[in-house]
N, C-alpha and C positions, 0 to 999 in steps of 0.2 A: 783956129782950127789946125793950121799947118804946124804950129808950134807943138801941139799935143801929139801929132803924128810923128814929128821929128824927135820929140822926147821919147816916145815909145820905141822907135827904131834904134835910137842911141842906147837905150836901156837894154834892149835885147842883144845888140851887138856887144856891149860891154859884158853882159852876163855870159854869152856864149864864148867870148874870147878868153874868159877865165878858164874854161874847160881845155882850151888848146895850150895854155901856158903851163898847166900843171904837169910835172914830170913824174912818171911812175917810179916805184922803188927799183933801183938799179942793182940790188944785191944779187950775186949769182945764186941760182937755185942749186940745191944739192943734186948730185948725180943719181940717176934712176938705176936701181939694181935690176939686173936681168937674171932670170932663172933659166937654165938650159931646159929645152923641152924634154918631156918624159919619153922614154923609148918603148913604153908598153907596160903591162902589169908586171909587178915583181913576183917572181916565182920562188917560193921557199923550197929548199931541198927536203926530201923525205928523210925519216930517221935512218934509212939505209944508205944515204949519201946521194941518191939519184933525185934530180929535180922532178917535180910533178909536171905533167903536160897541161893540166887545166888549172887556172887560178881558182883559189877558193872563193866562194861567194860570201859576202858579209851577211851575218844573220840580221834579219830585220828585228827591230825592237818590238817587244810585245805591245800591242795596242791596249791601253787601259780601258776597262769597261766603264762607260759613262754612268754617273750616279743619277742623272736626270735626262729627260727627253727634251729635244728641241721643239717638239710639237705639242706635248701634253704636260700639264701641270702635275706636280706630285700630290699625293694625298695630304689633306690637311692634318697636321698634328701627329703624324705617324712616321716611325723610322722605316724607310723603304729604299729600294734601289731599282733603277730602270733595267729591264731585261729586253734588249733589242730583238732577240729571237722570238720572244713571246709577244712583244709589242705592248707590254703593260708594266706597271710598277709592281714589284713583289714586296709585300709587307714582311719586314724582317722578324717581327715578334709573333706572327700568326702563320700556322702551317696551311699551305694551299689557299691563301687569300691574296687576291690581286686587285689592282685599282687602275681605272682609266676613265677619264671624262666624267667625274662625279659619280661613278658607279663602282661598287665593290663586287667581285666575283669570287665564289668559293667552290672548290671541288671537294666533295665528300661522297664518293661513290655515285656521283652525278653532279650536275651543275646547279647553282642557285646564285641569285644576285640580290643586292641590297643597296640602299642609299647611305647606309651607315656600316662601319666595319664590324659591329657586333649584331647586325640584323635589325629587324626581322628579315629573314631570307625568303625569297620567292623562287620556287623551282623553275628551271628552264632546261632546254637541251643545248647541245653544242652550237646550234645556230644562233643562240642568244648571247654568246660570248665572243670576244675578239678572236679573229681567225687564228692567231698564233697559239692562243690557249686551247682552242678546240682541237688543233692538230697535235699539240704536245700531249694532251691527255687522252687522245683517241686510241692510243696503242695499248 
């Protein structure tokens, strides 16, 4: 029994001693370049030669309109795009036909809905369509 313990201790000591004998790479590291701190915004002179007193603001890039919604699936088999203001998909090849949650909505001097893009259409009022559609066509 003592020989097994002694062998285990010797194995651990030998294994750990190998870590202390290893020398790390002694090559000198390259110098770190330092950049002087900026003194404030760069002010470009106006065409007349006088510098402006206010720095110009960078223009924000235009945010692309998403083609799909994160919450609602697009209509099956139809070309469409997501309109975040209306909260529905707008069918690209049909005028005033919209889609959300397996229901199509159509505006033709009043609202109607259907389970298929070509009907049959059931009449409804603005309370039967998504809120963004009802507000957009109420004017």
